[in-house]
MIKOLVEX-549894 format. One line per field, with one value per residue (C-alpha): residue number from 1; residue in one letter; x, y, z. Coordinates in nm, 3 decimals. Each point is the difference from the previous one (the first is absolute). Layout:
<rs>
seq [NUM;...]
type [A;...]
px [X;...]
py [Y;...]
pz [Z;...]
</rs>
This chain:
<rs>
seq [1;2;3;4;5;6;7;8;9;10;11;12;13;14;15;16;17;18;19;20;21;22;23;24;25;26;27;28;29;30;31;32;33;34;35;36;37;38;39;40;41;42;43;44;45;46;47;48;49;50;51;52;53;54;55;56;57;58;59;60;61;62;63;64;65;66;67;68;69;70;71;72;73;74;75;76;77;78;79;80;81;82;83;84;85;86;87;88;89;90;91;92;93;94;95;96;97;98;99;100;101;102;103;104;105;106;107;108;109;110;111;112;113;114;115;116;117;118;119;120;121;122;123;124;125;126;127;128;129;130;131;132;133;134;135;136;137;138;139;140;141;142;143;144;145;146;147;148;149;150;151;152;153;154;155;156;157;158;159;160;161;162;163;164;165;166;167;168;169;170;171;172;173;174;175;176;177;178;179;180;181;182;183;184;185;186;187;188;189;190;191;192;193;194;195;196;197;198;199;200;201;202;203;204;205;206;207;208;209;210;211;212;213;214;215;216;217;218;219;220;221;222;223;224;225;226;227;228;229;230;231;232;233;234;235;236;237;238;239;240;241;242;243;244;245;246;247;248;249;250;251;252;253;254;255;256;257;258;259;260;261;262;263;264;265;266;267;268;269;270;271;272;273;274;275;276;277;278;279;280;281;282;283;284;285;286;287;288;289;290;291;292;293;294;295;296;297;298;299;300;301;302;303;304;305;306;307;308;309;310;311;312;313;314;315;316;317;318;319;320;321;322;323;324;325;326;327;328;329;330;331;332;333;334;335;336;337;338;339;340;341;342;343;344;345;346;347;348;349;350;351;352;353;354;355;356;357;358;359;360;361;362;363;364;365;366;367;368;369;370;371;372;373]
type [M;N;R;R;T;V;L;G;S;A;L;I;G;A;A;A;S;V;T;G;A;A;S;A;K;P;A;A;Q;S;A;A;R;A;S;G;R;T;G;P;L;N;L;I;T;D;V;E;G;I;K;I;G;Q;A;H;D;A;G;V;R;T;G;V;T;V;I;L;A;E;K;P;A;V;A;A;V;D;V;R;G;G;G;P;A;G;R;E;T;D;V;L;K;P;E;N;L;V;Q;E;V;D;A;I;V;L;S;G;G;S;V;Y;G;L;A;S;G;D;G;I;A;A;W;M;G;M;R;G;R;G;Y;G;M;G;G;A;P;G;V;P;P;S;P;I;V;P;T;A;C;L;Y;D;L;A;N;G;G;N;K;N;W;E;M;D;P;P;Y;R;R;L;A;V;E;A;L;E;A;A;G;D;R;F;D;L;G;T;A;G;A;G;Y;G;A;E;A;G;A;L;K;G;G;I;G;S;A;S;A;L;M;A;N;G;W;T;V;G;A;I;V;A;V;N;S;V;G;A;V;V;A;P;N;G;K;T;F;W;A;A;P;F;E;I;G;D;E;F;G;G;M;G;S;A;G;L;A;A;S;A;E;D;W;G;L;S;K;G;R;A;R;P;R;E;N;T;T;I;A;C;I;A;T;D;V;A;L;T;R;V;E;C;Q;R;L;A;I;M;A;Q;D;G;M;A;R;A;I;R;P;S;H;A;P;F;D;G;D;T;L;F;C;L;S;T;G;K;K;V;I;D;N;P;A;L;R;Q;V;A;V;A;Q;L;G;N;V;A;A;D;V;L;A;R;A;I;A;R;G;V;Y;H;A;T;N;Y;E;G;V;T;G;Q;T;W;R;E;L]
px [9.811;0.340;0.194;0.217;-0.308;-0.158;0.316;0.032;-0.358;0.063;0.304;-0.202;-0.279;0.237;0.138;-0.347;-0.114;0.181;-0.206;0.167;0.236;0.100;-0.202;0.197;-0.074;0.083;0.283;0.164;-0.031;0.161;0.292;0.048;0.014;0.244;0.250;-0.075;-0.071;0.145;-0.179;0.069;0.315;0.103;0.030;-0.186;-0.169;-0.209;-0.209;-0.255;0.047;0.376;0.273;0.376;0.251;0.378;0.302;0.365;0.321;0.289;0.266;-0.144;-0.093;-0.346;-0.360;-0.369;-0.304;-0.353;-0.306;-0.285;-0.358;-0.213;-0.270;0.060;0.057;-0.049;0.342;0.191;0.362;0.197;0.354;0.218;0.359;0.204;0.110;-0.282;-0.006;-0.357;-0.244;-0.373;-0.007;-0.189;-0.282;-0.069;-0.091;-0.357;-0.125;0.108;-0.210;0.115;-0.073;0.142;0.325;0.082;0.339;0.271;0.368;0.296;0.332;0.371;0.193;-0.082;-0.125;0.078;-0.238;-0.295;-0.007;-0.138;-0.339;0.018;0.038;-0.301;-0.214;0.085;-0.070;-0.336;-0.105;0.060;-0.244;-0.268;0.050;0.009;-0.197;-0.195;-0.225;-0.271;0.205;-0.020;0.129;0.373;0.055;0.209;-0.079;0.238;0.119;0.063;0.334;0.151;0.367;0.267;0.371;0.293;0.368;0.217;0.234;0.316;-0.021;0.265;-0.228;0.060;-0.190;0.154;-0.338;0.035;-0.341;-0.150;-0.055;-0.161;-0.300;-0.268;0.096;0.020;-0.341;-0.168;0.178;-0.119;-0.359;-0.017;0.126;-0.256;-0.158;-0.070;0.352;0.327;0.352;0.108;0.343;0.229;-0.275;-0.202;0.039;0.204;0.259;0.258;-0.115;0.199;-0.158;0.241;0.322;-0.180;-0.126;-0.356;-0.275;-0.367;-0.216;-0.367;-0.241;-0.371;-0.242;-0.340;-0.200;-0.249;-0.294;0.110;0.175;0.336;0.290;0.320;0.323;0.288;0.315;0.340;0.239;0.285;0.028;0.264;-0.112;0.068;-0.259;0.171;0.092;0.367;0.241;-0.212;-0.242;-0.339;-0.239;-0.163;-0.323;0.037;-0.297;-0.232;0.133;-0.252;0.154;0.359;-0.059;0.331;0.202;-0.210;0.270;-0.238;0.047;0.235;0.287;-0.181;0.191;0.180;0.090;-0.170;0.315;0.099;-0.107;0.166;0.036;-0.115;0.183;0.307;0.023;-0.355;-0.045;-0.317;-0.230;0.190;-0.225;-0.368;-0.247;-0.296;-0.309;-0.362;-0.265;-0.331;-0.326;-0.310;-0.228;-0.179;0.137;-0.033;0.301;0.005;-0.013;0.283;0.201;-0.043;0.092;0.320;0.089;-0.050;0.186;0.310;0.052;0.104;0.320;0.074;-0.064;0.242;0.273;0.211;0.013;-0.272;-0.146;0.338;0.111;0.197;-0.300;-0.278;-0.244;-0.327;-0.299;-0.301;-0.332;-0.247;-0.357;-0.137;-0.351;-0.089;-0.158;-0.241;-0.036;-0.373;-0.028;0.097;0.033;0.293;0.198;0.266;0.043;0.054;0.264;0.176;0.001;0.132;0.266;0.145;0.014;0.150;0.286;0.083;-0.024;0.237;0.250;-0.007;0.041;0.308;0.165;-0.090;0.159;0.333;-0.031;-0.031;0.259;0.303;0.318;0.050;0.159;0.373;-0.018;0.051;-0.127;-0.209;-0.346;-0.214;0.077;0.374;-0.019]
py [11.137;-0.170;-0.107;0.313;0.224;-0.198;0.019;0.372;0.053;-0.212;0.206;0.318;-0.156;-0.128;0.346;0.123;-0.289;0.054;0.098;0.287;0.083;0.362;0.186;0.191;0.200;-0.167;0.245;-0.079;-0.373;0.041;0.192;-0.266;-0.276;0.193;0.099;-0.222;0.114;-0.111;0.005;0.292;-0.161;-0.218;-0.284;-0.324;0.171;0.195;-0.320;0.048;-0.252;-0.052;0.121;-0.057;-0.036;-0.037;-0.058;-0.077;-0.085;0.201;-0.218;-0.319;0.174;-0.148;0.094;-0.086;0.151;-0.077;0.051;0.034;-0.056;0.212;-0.268;-0.356;0.021;-0.255;-0.111;-0.216;-0.069;-0.080;-0.142;0.014;-0.015;-0.319;0.050;0.142;0.029;0.028;-0.065;-0.078;0.030;-0.330;0.136;0.248;-0.265;0.061;-0.342;0.043;0.105;0.346;0.265;0.309;0.112;0.240;0.115;-0.075;0.014;0.068;-0.065;-0.023;-0.286;-0.292;-0.293;0.192;0.273;-0.239;0.064;0.345;-0.163;-0.151;0.345;0.138;-0.303;0.027;0.375;-0.039;-0.312;0.173;0.269;-0.244;0.035;-0.302;-0.294;-0.192;-0.306;0.126;0.214;-0.224;0.155;-0.047;-0.099;0.262;0.086;-0.087;0.311;-0.074;0.160;-0.124;0.095;0.017;0.055;0.113;-0.089;0.273;-0.214;0.081;0.381;0.066;0.048;-0.172;-0.329;-0.153;-0.016;-0.360;-0.092;0.348;0.117;0.346;-0.070;-0.068;0.323;0.201;-0.125;0.120;0.336;0.031;-0.090;0.250;0.271;-0.072;0.298;0.168;0.133;-0.189;0.027;-0.130;-0.129;-0.127;-0.083;-0.291;-0.330;0.179;0.133;-0.264;-0.068;0.014;0.043;-0.159;0.198;0.297;0.064;-0.128;0.106;0.044;0.151;0.089;0.161;0.037;0.068;0.166;-0.133;0.216;-0.192;0.056;-0.330;0.019;-0.243;0.012;-0.197;-0.039;-0.195;-0.088;-0.014;-0.249;-0.140;-0.184;0.199;0.362;0.274;0.228;-0.049;-0.065;0.290;0.256;0.061;-0.023;-0.215;-0.287;0.126;0.341;-0.041;-0.028;0.295;0.262;0.346;-0.013;-0.247;-0.174;0.260;0.083;-0.111;-0.147;-0.325;0.101;-0.200;-0.335;-0.248;-0.328;-0.321;-0.316;-0.113;0.333;0.016;0.336;0.089;-0.337;-0.199;-0.140;-0.316;-0.087;-0.290;-0.196;0.123;0.327;0.232;0.075;0.271;-0.021;0.213;0.065;0.167;0.124;0.135;0.146;-0.196;-0.296;-0.319;-0.371;-0.216;-0.138;0.351;0.109;-0.297;0.110;0.355;-0.126;-0.203;0.298;0.237;-0.221;0.136;0.323;-0.171;-0.104;0.357;0.146;-0.264;-0.183;-0.297;-0.080;-0.320;-0.170;-0.319;0.225;0.213;-0.073;0.244;0.003;0.232;0.032;0.161;0.163;0.119;0.231;-0.018;0.368;0.023;-0.248;-0.092;0.022;-0.193;-0.367;-0.043;0.242;-0.145;-0.170;0.308;0.195;-0.250;0.038;0.378;-0.020;-0.256;0.207;0.311;-0.201;-0.122;0.359;0.119;-0.277;0.090;0.361;-0.103;-0.207;0.297;0.229;-0.238;0.014;0.371;0.089;-0.249;0.140;-0.158;-0.110;0.256;0.019;-0.215;0.108;-0.207;-0.005;0.144;0.110;0.365;-0.073;-0.147]
pz [2.220;0.016;0.311;0.003;-0.008;0.282;0.210;-0.061;0.110;0.309;0.095;-0.024;0.204;0.267;0.054;0.089;0.220;0.330;0.304;0.180;-0.288;-0.024;-0.263;-0.258;-0.311;-0.334;-0.067;0.333;-0.066;-0.341;0.149;0.268;-0.260;-0.216;0.268;0.297;0.352;0.327;0.330;0.237;0.149;-0.296;0.253;0.059;0.294;-0.250;-0.001;0.277;0.280;-0.038;0.237;-0.021;0.282;-0.035;0.222;-0.061;0.181;-0.146;0.164;-0.146;-0.329;-0.017;0.063;-0.006;-0.172;0.120;-0.220;0.247;-0.106;0.233;-0.036;-0.128;-0.376;-0.276;-0.119;-0.248;-0.090;-0.315;0.026;-0.313;0.122;0.025;0.363;0.216;0.378;0.125;0.282;-0.025;-0.377;-0.035;0.215;-0.280;-0.255;-0.122;0.111;0.362;0.299;0.104;-0.263;0.174;0.160;0.282;-0.129;-0.254;0.096;-0.228;0.174;-0.044;0.155;-0.228;0.215;0.320;-0.111;0.013;0.376;-0.080;-0.059;0.350;0.152;-0.186;0.086;0.372;0.005;-0.173;0.189;0.332;-0.115;-0.112;-0.371;-0.228;-0.131;0.264;0.003;0.231;0.238;0.307;0.327;0.044;-0.365;-0.185;-0.361;-0.282;-0.187;-0.368;-0.090;-0.329;-0.028;-0.271;0.058;-0.210;0.035;0.152;0.212;-0.198;-0.010;0.266;0.299;0.334;-0.019;0.315;0.170;0.125;0.152;-0.029;-0.359;0.000;-0.221;0.260;0.179;-0.322;-0.114;0.320;-0.025;-0.359;0.084;0.284;-0.237;-0.274;-0.170;-0.333;-0.065;-0.011;-0.140;-0.340;-0.096;0.276;0.249;0.134;-0.182;-0.266;0.243;-0.088;-0.357;-0.322;-0.343;-0.241;0.033;0.158;0.353;0.027;0.235;0.078;-0.271;-0.015;-0.244;-0.063;-0.282;0.013;-0.290;-0.188;0.147;0.358;0.071;0.178;-0.045;0.202;0.027;0.242;-0.084;0.145;-0.297;0.044;-0.350;-0.202;-0.300;-0.089;0.042;-0.254;-0.363;-0.088;-0.050;0.180;0.285;-0.172;0.201;-0.184;0.159;-0.171;-0.240;0.301;0.201;0.111;0.014;0.122;0.286;-0.071;-0.184;-0.304;-0.244;-0.256;-0.188;-0.281;0.150;0.008;-0.214;0.062;-0.177;0.117;0.183;0.153;0.366;0.061;0.370;0.131;0.265;-0.171;0.212;0.092;0.238;0.082;0.282;0.040;-0.199;0.028;-0.087;0.237;-0.037;0.085;-0.212;0.138;-0.131;0.161;-0.236;0.160;-0.159;0.069;0.086;-0.357;-0.145;0.231;-0.126;-0.360;0.096;0.164;-0.309;-0.227;0.232;-0.009;-0.352;0.171;0.113;-0.358;-0.117;0.255;0.054;-0.260;0.044;0.252;0.149;-0.039;0.180;0.237;0.100;0.249;-0.158;0.196;-0.038;0.232;-0.092;0.241;-0.053;0.270;-0.146;0.029;-0.346;-0.155;-0.367;-0.065;-0.327;0.045;-0.377;-0.001;0.291;-0.210;-0.218;0.322;0.113;-0.336;0.039;0.354;-0.087;-0.281;0.218;0.288;-0.221;-0.099;0.361;0.114;-0.274;0.116;0.364;-0.087;-0.170;0.290;0.249;-0.178;-0.084;0.370;0.128;0.184;0.131;0.358;0.229;-0.063;-0.313;-0.360;-0.287;-0.309;0.047;-0.292;0.070;-0.026;-0.350]
</rs>
């Protein structure tokens, strides 16, 4: 038996080795693999144990998105862009002490937006949630709230906030609004975003795999690169679309020369463009496995944005495992991670396209959204 035969057998075995996975007839599984299935909402909240909260300030043209883990979740991060703005990303390294997080924050505001993590930490700490070394009386816990921010300071909003940037307030508003359903497009951390030459925004998508695993993604798209092919409006993510979730145009229009960036930002400047994202799965993974999943999922940005991971971008991707489903066969764990990582990359690509597809202009402003192409 050669390596390909062994790997094929392992993939089949992995699909059947999840405790609590939904049972399905072979015909249904075949159809799911052929066409793809989303979760009920086609949002990251289809992953059990994840809630999303969002808030924005229309006058400032910025916002915050909070990914709330209902219980502490194993997490990792992968940073690919040349100009990131982040908080508590080092704590997620596999060799470090704390293996779980309480929430992830995606925010506008560049360095000012890092204060959004402060708001979440204070809110949670006051309620006794967070990491603690023994829980002695009078000693507050330390909520673990990794944060990534995008640059939206030059989008025309009123940034004259002096000593009172809005991000701490917006983060608390977002957290208190957390639930299963949330807006896509011009909302949350994507409120002030721009995707190349088009209006950017918040996107989300999910996939229900044939074996019962769920993978979801949420992303704030604020890229240098273009999300559509030149001379048209076909999303680079078109080959991965399920149904008509971002227009159903198909992939016939996908073509470009190596040096044609299409509807990218014509005068990109360092630290002013970032796509920040979080993927989640209900499969129980270790920190190291989450790290590999995050690395693989970053390919979703490359599938949906051209170019991506440039010196001008601060591309950052978090990964969460809520641990609701257990892989029974230890011998198949890495095959399972490979399966999840490939699906996660596709889900992220779809989420990026959905964020731009649903984006609308600010009130009273006309400009180039995807629907206006």
